[in-house]
N, C-alpha and C positions, 0 to 999 in steps of 0.2 A: 123106440117110440113109433106108434102106428101112424099111418098116413093121415088118419083123421085128426090125431092130436097135433101133428105138424101143421095141418091146414088151419086148425083153431088158433095156434100160436101165431101164425102169419097174419091172420085177421086181426088179432089183438094189436100186433105191431103196426099194422096199417092204420088202425083207429088212433093209436097214439100219435103217429105222424100227422094224421089229418087234424087231430086236436091241436098239436103244436103249430101246424101251419095256420090254422084258423086263429089261434092265439096271437101268432106273430103278425098276421094280417090285421087283427083287431088293434094290436099295439101300434102298428104303423099308421093305421087309420086314425087312432087317437092322437098320435104325435103330429100327424099332418093337420088334423083339426086344431090342435093346440097352437101350432106354428102359424097356419094360414088364417085362422079365424080368431081363436081366443087371444093370442098375443101378436096378431098381425101388426098392430101399430108400433109395438116395441121393436120388432125386427125391421120394420120399415124405417124407423128412426135410426137404427143401427146402420142400415145401408146408407142412409143420408150422411151419417157421421163419417163413414169410411170413404165416401166419395166427395165430400164437401171440403173445400179449402177456403179459409178466411183470409181476405186481403185487407190490410190496414190502409185507410185513406187519411192522410194528414190534413189538418185544417189550415186555412190561410193564416200566416203569421201576422200578429198585430203590429201596429206602427209605434214608433217612439216620437214624441213631439215635445217641443219646448213649452215654457209656461204660457206662451201666447198662441199656441196651436200650430207653430211652424214645424214642418216635418223634418225630422232628423234621420229617421230610418223608415223605409217603406219597401213594398214589393213591386216588381215589374214583371210583365209576362215575357218569357223567353220562348220564341217559336222554334220548335225542333222537328226533325224528321225521325220517326220511329218505325220499327217493324214489329208486327204481331206475328211471332213465329208459329203460333198455333194455326194460323191460316195458311201457312206455307208447308205444312207437313206433307211429305211424300211417302208412298208405299215403300216397303223394304227397310234397309238399315238407315241409321242416322246420317250416313254419308250422303244419301240421296237428298235428304232434307237440307243439309248444309250446302250442298252444291246448288240447290234451288235458291236458297237465301242469297248466296254469293252472286248468282246470275241476276236476281232482282236488284241487288245493290249496284251491280255494274250498270244496269239500265238506268237507275236513278242518277248515277254519276255522269253518264253520257248526256242525260237530259238537262241536268242542272249545272254541270261543270264542277261539282264538288268531288273531292277525293275521299274515298272511304279508307279509314284506317282500322276497320274491324277485321280481326284475324279469324281463321277457322276455329282456333281454340276458344276465342271469346264467344263465338256463336254456339259452340258445343257446351261451354260452361253455362251459358244463359238457358239453353234447352234443359240441361240437367238440374240447375239450381233454381231458376225463377221463370219457368215456362209460361206462367200466367201474366207476367208483367211485360209491358212493351220494352223492347230493346232500343234505347235512344242511340242513333248513329251520328246525327249532325245536330249541333246546337247553334243558337243565335243566327238563324237563317234570315235573309232579308226578303223584302216584298217581291223582288224580281224572281227569286228562286221559288217562292211560294206560288206565284202566278204560273210559272212554267210547269210546276209539278201538278197544280190543280187541273190543268188542261188534260193531263194524261193519267189521272188517278185510276180510272177504270181499267187501264191496261197494266196496272202495278198492284197486284193483290198483296194484302198485308201491309202496305205502306200507308201511314197515316201522319197527319200533323198532330203534334203533341205540344201542349202549352205547359211550360214548367215555370213555377214561381221562382224568381231570383231576387235575393235581397239587394237593395240599393240604398246608398247613403248620399243623398243629394248635396250635402255640404262638404263632401270629400274628407279632407284631413281635419276639418273643424270639429272639435269635440270627439275625436276618434277614441281617446282613452276613456271617455265617459260611455260612449255607445258600445265600444268593443266591436265584435263582429259575429255574424252567424254563418255557418257553412252547411252545405248539404251533407247528410249522413245517410247511413243505410236505412234509417227510419225507425230503428228500434228505440223505444223510450229509454232515456238515460236515467241516472240516479236522481237528476233534478226533477223528474216527473213522478216522484214517489207518491204524491198526493193523487195522481190520476188513477182511476179505476183500471187496473191492469187486466187485459184480456189476452187469451192465447191466439196469436195469429200465425199463419203459415208463411205469408209473404208480406213484406213491408215496402211500400212505395217510399222513395227517398223524401226526406223532409229537412228543414233547416233547424239547426240546433245552435244556441248561443255558446260561444267559446270564451268570450271575455266581456268585461264591463256589464252594463245593464242587460245586454243581450243574454249574458250568462246568468246573472243574478235573478232575472225575472223571466227566465226561459219558460217556466211553468205557466206564466200568465200570457206571454206572447204566443206560445205554441197553440193555444186553443185546445179543443178536444177532438180526438180523431173519430172518423167514421169507419165503416166496414162494409165490405162487399163479399157475398157468398158466391162461390163458383163451383159447379159440378165438374169433376174431372173423370177421365177414363183411366184405364189401367196404365197408360203411358204417361199420365200426368198432364195431358193437354185438356183444354176446356171442352165441356159439353154443356148444352143449355139446361138450365134447371126446369123441372116440370112445373107447370103452372099451378098444380094442385098442392104444392108444398106449403106447409103451414109456417115455414120459417121465412122471415123477411129477407129479401134478396140484397138489400142495400140500406145502410144507415148513413145519412149525410153528415159530414164533419161540421163542427162549429168553428167559426173563425176565432182567432186569439184576440185578447183584449188589447186596446191601445194603452200605452204607458205614457203619462204626462209628467214631464220633469219640471223641476223648479228653475232650471237653467234658462237664462235669457240669451237667445241666439246672438243678438247684436253685441251684448256684453261679452259673450264667449269669443266672438270674432276680435273684439278689441283686446281682450286679455292675451290671446295668442299672438296678435300683431305686435303687442308691446314687447314681446320676447324675441322678435325677429333678430337674427344674427347671434343669438345666445342659446345655450342649453339652460333650461330653467323651468320654473313653474309659477303659476299665479292661482290663488284661491280668493274668491270674492263671496262673502256671506252677507245676508241681511241680519244685522244684530238684533232685530226685534223678534225673530223667530228661528234663526238658524238656517233659513233657506239658502241653498248653494246657487248663486246667480251665475257664476262662471268657475270653471276648473280647468286650467290650461296646463299642458305639459309639452315641452319642446325638447328635442325633435319629435315629430309625430309620424304617423303612417296613414296610408289611405286604406280604409277598410274595404273599399270596393275591390281592391287587389286580391282579397281573399275569396271573392265570389266569382264563379262557382268553385274555383280551386286556386291555390297559390302557385304562381309560376316559380320555377327554381331560381330564375334570375332575381326576382324580387325578394325571395327568401334569403338569398345570399347577400343582397343589399342590406336587409334588416339585421342579419347576423353579424355582419362585419362593420356596420356603421359604428364609429366610436361613441356616438351619443346614445346608443341603445334605444331606438325609437319605440320599441314595444314596452319600455319601462315607463309606468305612470308615476312621474316624479311627484305629482301633487299629493298622492296618498301613500306611495311606496318609497319615495326617496328619503333617505336619512341624511340630515345635515346638522352640524353644530350651529346653533342659532346666533352665535356671536352676541353683539350688543342688543339685539332685539329681546334677549332674555332679561335685560336689566330692569324693565318695569315689573317683572315678577319678583325679582330680588327686593326691589323697593317696597312692593306691597307686603312681602313677607316680613321685612324689617319693621314696617309701621304697624302691622297687625299683631306681631308677636314679641316685639322688643321695645325698648325705650328710645325709639327713633321717630323723628318727626321731619316735617318739611324743613325745619330750621337746623337740623343736624348738619354739622360741617366737618370736613376732613381736609387735610392739607395735601395737595398734589405737587410734588417736586418734579413730576414728569415720569415717575416710576413708582412701583410698589416694592418695597424691600422685603426679600425673603432670605434672610441670613446673608450669605455672600453673593446670592443671585438677585436679580432685579427683573420684575415684570413691567415692561414698558407701557406707558400711556402713549397714545398716538401723537400727542403734542411734543414728545421728546425729540422728534425729528427736527424740531425747530430750536433745539437746545434750551428748552424752558419747560415749565410746568404750568398748571392751572392756578396754583396758589391755593388759598383756603376758599372752598366753595361749598354751597349748600346743595340740597337735593335737586331743586329745579334747575340750577346751573349745571349740575352734573348730568342731568338728562340732556339738556341742550347741547352740551359739549361732548357727550358720551365719554365721560372721564373714567377710564379703567381704574385708576388709583382709588377714586371715591368708592366704587362698587366692590373692589377688593377689600377695602377697609370695612365697608358696610357688611359684606358677607361674613367676614371673620368676627365682626362685632356681635352679630345676631346668632351665629352658629349655623352649621349646614342643615340641621334638622328642620329649622323653620323654612329654609329654601326648598328642601325636599318635599315637605308636606304641602306647601303652597303650589308647587309645580304639579304634584299629583292631583290636588283639588281642581286645578285648571285643565286637567285632562292630559297632561304630558306623561308619557310612559304608559298610556292606555290607548286602546283602539277607540276612535271617535264613534264608530258604528255607522259610518257612511255606507250607503248601499252599493259598494263596489268591491270586487275581489282584489286580493293582494294588498290590503291595507297593512301598513307597518305600525307597530305600537311605539316605536322609538325607544329611547333609553334615558332614564333618570337614575344615576348611580345610587345604590343603596347606601345609607349612612355608614355602614360598617366598612365600606370600601374607601371612604374619605378619611385619610390618615394624617393629613398635615395641613398647615395654613396654606401651603401652595396649592393643594387640591381644592380647598374651599375658594381660594382666589380665582383659580381657573374656571370653576363652575360659575362663580358670581358674574363673570363676563361672557358666559355662554360658550366656553371652550371645554377642553378636557373630554370627559366621557359623556357629556350631554349630547343627545341626538334627537332631533324632532323632524316631523314632516310638515310641509307647508299647510296642510289642512288643519293640523293641530295648532299651529301658530295663528291661523285665521280664526279658529274657535276661541282661543285665548284672547285675541285682539277684540273680537266681538263682545266678550264678557267685560273687558275693560271699557269698551265703548258704551255699553248699555247699563253700566253700574253694578255688574256682578251677577248677571243672570247667565248661567252656562247652559247653552243649548246643544243638543245633538244635531250635527249638520244633516239637513233633510234634502235629499236629491230627487226623490220621487214624490210628486204631489198627490197623484191618484192614478188609478187604472180602471178601465171599464170598456164597454163596447163603444164602437165608433158613434153610435146614436146617443151616447150618454147614459144608457141603461146599465144596471148592475155595477154601479160605480163604487169602488173602494177608495176612500179618502185616507191619506196618511196625515195625521195631525202633527204639528211641531211638538217637540218633546223637550221640556226643561230637565236637565240632568241634575243641576245643583244651584242653590242660592248661596252666593258667597257671603252675603251680609257684611260687606265692607262698610265701615263708618264713613260718613260724608267727607271727613278730612282726608282719608286715604284716596277716595275717588277723585276729589278735587286736585290733590297734589299730583297724582300720576297723570291725570288728563292735562293739567296745566303744563307739566314738564314735557309731555309729548307734543302739545301745541307749540311750545317754544322751539322744539326741534325743527319744526317746519317754518314757523313764522318769525323767529328771531333771525336777524341778519347774520348772526354768528352760529346759527343752528346747523348741525350736520346734515339735516334733511331739507335745507332751504331750497334746494334745486327741485323739490317736489311741489313747491307752492304754485297754486293756480289763481286766476282772477276770480273775485267775487264769491269765493267759497273758502271758509276757514276749516282747516284740517288739523289732525293730530297724528303724529307718527313717531317712528324710531328706526334708525338705520343700524346696520350691523355688517361686520366684515369678519370672515374666518378663513384661515389658510387651509388648503387641502392638497392632496397629492404629495409627491416628494418635496422635502424641504428646499432642496436646491432649485426646484422648478419655480418657486415663488408664485404659485397659483393661488388666487383668492376667490372666495365665493362671497357675493354681496347679497344683503337682505334689505328689505324695507317692509315694515308693517305700518298700517295707517287706518284711520277711520274718518268718515266725513258724512255730512257736515258736522262740525264740532258740537253744536248745541243739540241737534236732533239727528244722530247718526243713522244713515240708511245703508251704508256700505262699510264693511270691515275687510281689509285687504292684507294678504301676505304674498310677497313677491321675493323670489330667490333666483339668482343668476350665477352661472359659473364663469370663471376666467375674467374677472373684472378688476378694476383698479381699487374700488371700495364701494360700500353700499351707498355712501353719500354722493360720490362722484358719478358712478355708473348706473345704479339702480334707481336712485331718486328721480333723475330726469325721465326714465321710462315710466315710473309711477305717475309723474306729472302728466306725461302724454296720455296715459290711460285715464286718469281722473278728469283731465280737460275734456276728453271726448265723451266721457260719461255725463258730465254736467253741462257741457256746451257742445252738443253734437253738431251744430251747424257751423261752428267756427273752426277754420283750418288750423292745424299745428303740425309741423314736420316731426317725424320720428327721429330722435337723436341717433347718430351713427353708432354702430357697434364698435367695440375696441379693435376688432380686426380691420374694420373699414378705416378707423382712425390711423392704425399703424400702416395700412396700405397706402 
């Protein structure tokens, strides 16, 4: 190849390189134009998304109030001392920052006299996991400490006062099983907030979440709606200020939760719990006209304030080892044989489904014969029987023999279907967690006359809750209208806006003939007002009532422990209250429970007139 040809080839190569370089420069220029001009907003948003962190701000929790507006659960401010670690960051490794934080905490301790229990590990974890949130070091500080610290705030970088909402229950143990309790959580919405519009947050400020009772069942109402705050962070995760030209809102304020108004009357709730003093037991009081729950007591109880902000190991041990199981809501979860309080249901079943009337009589020799065995009537202890008696007298005397005869006469199917129609063996639907449906044995399990006899006097496999018996008593009181018990009246904002009202709900119309209603009501009235009635100790002045006592054994046979019942409604002609009361370790329903029911009803109807509470069995034995 000649020198001239080689020179021409080299020139061609140079031209190709120049064309390639110009093409590459053009491509780079086009890409830069596309990134910096054509799609600048897109990439700007991407930068924001990569450096923005969303912080969830919980709303203030709503209150719980009784039917008259008296506060049962509220919030109070807890003044805390917190550290903003992003303001204490030091150059170099994390060790320098942790050392600096510890030195600041030491200066605060010297100034206030408070002892810090914050470890280096906790500081390091907070830096790595939640650097944008304040680290609370001291809670529940008093005014003196706040004053000392306020004077030296400028010399203590990163140290701030932090106000934390804490749940408070002004009534203490009163109504504890109704209210339940709420505790601080990590702030992440639970399953109960499924209705809330879920958003993705990077950090969650702690908030209160209901764990039992109304606090749990209406957590989605009480919690309100959260807000949010946007924070720009650097590569280390610490906060940088957002640019003012950002098009994204920097903060959305949370909305306070709604107040929940209950049907409970606080004064009646106090009386119901006081009536059980000295006993483990439960009381349910309903309004027969609409099913409103006026009081729902369960003893022993617990103090929900002890769960806030956290439960101490000592109190938890007390609750776990207490023989009465204070966390157990006996009124809706406790299962008990109803004893003789079941007899009105058997009587109604007999008159509604069989050839039985008020005039039907049976002979009581003091026992009910079951082949070679005998089921005793209580009067047998006096070596006699009731003789031939009718239904009204059988109510008054709570004659076991009469109702065993009646049950076997009409057959178990009638008893089963009437019990189910009155709500036994079903959940009542009360707005509380942990309700028990009880047990009404299926007809196929009742195999003998003895089984029917046992069920007919509320023994055997029959198990009910106090709230179920109160619902059934209310239906007897009002003539056969079965209502679902209503515990929540309404909820809405504190100013009354956006109110959601819960109407009373009738579950069933029993359609009992007048003769049935009159017979059962008259029999229950004689229980209280006859001088030989088993519930005569419940009688109060100037008010006519109707009731039924009951006694059932529980625990080991040799222990001889008895559980006493009384159901009643009053006033007799225009009932305003239907009551079910059950107490453990008693002599009998008529001897032990009826006087407590008397004390309760006396103070409900005659609030200004004193009456001493009858002593407990333990006090009597002591």
